[in-house]
N, C-alpha and C positions, 0 to 999 in steps of 0.2 A: 295559579302557580302550583306546580306539582310538588309532592313531598320530596321527590328526587332533587328538584332544583333548590328547594329549601336546604336540603342536606349539603348540596354543593356550596351554597353560600356560607353555611355554617362552618364548613371545613376551611374555606378561605379565610374567614374571620378568626378562626382558631389559630391559624398559622401566622397571621400577620395582623397587626393593629390596623384599624380601618383607615387611618390617615396615611399609611404607607402606600395605599393604592392611589393616593392623590399626588404625593410629592416624590415618590421614587420613580425616575424616568422609565425604567424598564419593568415595573411591576403593575399589572393591570387586574382589576376586578373583572370577572367574567360571569356571564349568564349562559349556562349550558355549554361552556367551552368557548363562547364567542365574547370577544372583548366588549366591555360596556362603554357606552358614551359617557363622558365625564365633563363636568364644569366645576370650577371653584370660583367663588365670588366674595367680595367684601360685604360685610353687613354694617357694623357700627363705623368701621373705617371709611365707609362710603360718605359719611356725613362730616368727616374731619378734614381740616386743612393742616398743613405742616405745623407742628407745634401745639395743635389743639389737644385738649384733654377730654376724656369721656365725661359726659354730663347726664343728668337724669333725662333731659330732653332728647339727647342722642339715643339713649337706650329705649326710650318710649317709641321713637320713630323706628328704631330697629325692630322692636317687638311687633309693631303694627305691620311692617313689611313681612316679617316671618309668618305672621298669621295668614297673610294673603298667599304666600307660597304654599302653606299647608292646605288652604282651601283649594288651590289650583291642583296640587298633586293628589289630594284625597277626595276630590269631588265625586260624589256618588259611591264612594267606597263603603263597604259594609264590614270590612276587616282591616286590621293593620298588623303587620309582623314587626315585633321589636327585638332587636339584638342588643343585649346589655352586657357590657364588660363590668362584672360585679366586683368592685373593690370594697364597697361597703354594703352589707346585706340590707334587705327590706326597704330600700329607697323607692323602688318602683310602686309600692303599694300606696304611695302618696298621690299617684297620678292615674292609676287604673283600679277599678273595683274587681274584687274576686269574681263576681258574677259575669264580668266581661271576658274572662280568660277561657279560651277554647282549648288551647294546648300549651303546655309549659315544659321546657326541656333544658337541662343543664349539662354542659361538658367543660372539661378543662381546656384552657388555651395551651397551645404547643409551641408558641414563639419563645425564643431563648430567654427573653426578659419578662415573660408573662406566665411562666409555668404554674404559678400558684393562683392565677386569676381564673375565675369561672366565666364562661360565656353562656348567658341565658338567652334562649329563644322563646318568645312568648307570642302566641297568636291570640289576638283579642278582637272582639266584636265592637263596632262603633256605629252610632246612629248619624253622626255628623262630624265633619273635620274639626269642629270647635272643641270636641272632647280631647283633642291632642294639643291644644294651645298651651295648657299649663306645663306640659312636659318640655316642649321646645323653648318656651319663654324662660323656664328655669335655667336652661343652658346660657341664654343671653345674659342673665343676671348672676351667673355662677361666681364671677369675681367681683361683683358689685352689689352684694346683698344689702348694704345700708341704703341703697337707692330705692329698694322696693322690698320691704320685709314681709309683705303679704305673699310673696312667691315662695312656694315650697322649695327647699334646698335639695339639689342633687349634685353629687360629685362623680357618679358613675357615668361613663359614656354610653348613650343610648342612641342607636341608629334606627330610623323608621323606614319601613318598606310598604309600599302599596302592592299587595300580592296579585291584584288583578292587572295592573299596568307594568309591574316589575320596575318600579321607580324607587330608588333608595335615597334618603336624605340624611346627612349628618351635619347638624348644627353644632359645631365643636365648641364654640363659645361666642361671645359677642362679636368677635372679629370677623367671622365668616362661616361659610358652610360649603360642603361638597354635595353634589347631586350626581347620581349614576343612573343611567337609563338603559334598558335592554333594546328599545326600539328607536330608530333614527327619528321618526316623526314626533315622538314624545320629547326627545332631546332638543329638536329644533323649536318646538313649541315653548319649552321651558327656557331655552336660550334667548328667544325673542322676548319672553316675559322678564327675564333677569339681565338683559344685555348690558345695561348701564353698569351694573355692579360687577359683572364678569369682566368687562372692559376696564373698569377701575382697578380691579385686582391685577390684571395683566400689565397695565401701565406701571403700577407700583412695583411689580417684579422686574420690569425692564429698567426702572430707575436704580434698582439694586444690583444691576449688571447680571441678571439671570439670562441665560440663553432661552429663547422662545422656540419650543418645538411644536409646530402646528400639524394637525392631522385631521382626517374626517371624524375621528373619535373625540376630538377636543384638544385643548392646548395644554402642554406640559412644560415644565421648567427645569433647566439644568444649570448649575453653577459652573 
């Protein structure tokens, strides 16, 4: 990934919160001006039936699946790019070592409701995808700390990017995650890997009377 492309992504995430590229029907994340392929899936909700509550076992299953996704996306990766919306400072140091940081950059967000929020872009070296487990699992337990108090707390939103494959993942909390891909072949490989959970989310939205907008770039929803 070139520095120019990193700058383009940074500018997009400055102007709009990451989740807006998932649920706003006409707002799309782009790679070098080309619309990204996108999927949204259920995580903990995948294991629940109507009326069920989140349990330790559900969160454990969710965490194990998230680890397999990280392995899939970051296989053979030597670096990861982190985009962090900094609401509380110094949280990221719980998950990455100073010696891992290759480049670190801060800018202010420009979205109307985010003017005082910093967007941090951190390029880090990794030896294995497992070095990212703690970070993504912390998002799974974000609202359920009593179920696993060994997990370091994080309240900032952190989005992970594989800069070699241009695949971006946002595990927003235990409920689900968004994945954005630059290349169609990566999108279809991940869609096949996560198909049950993507379909589960789509059916859930249908039940809530959302209009399904299908396209070669993924499914969107409109109320």
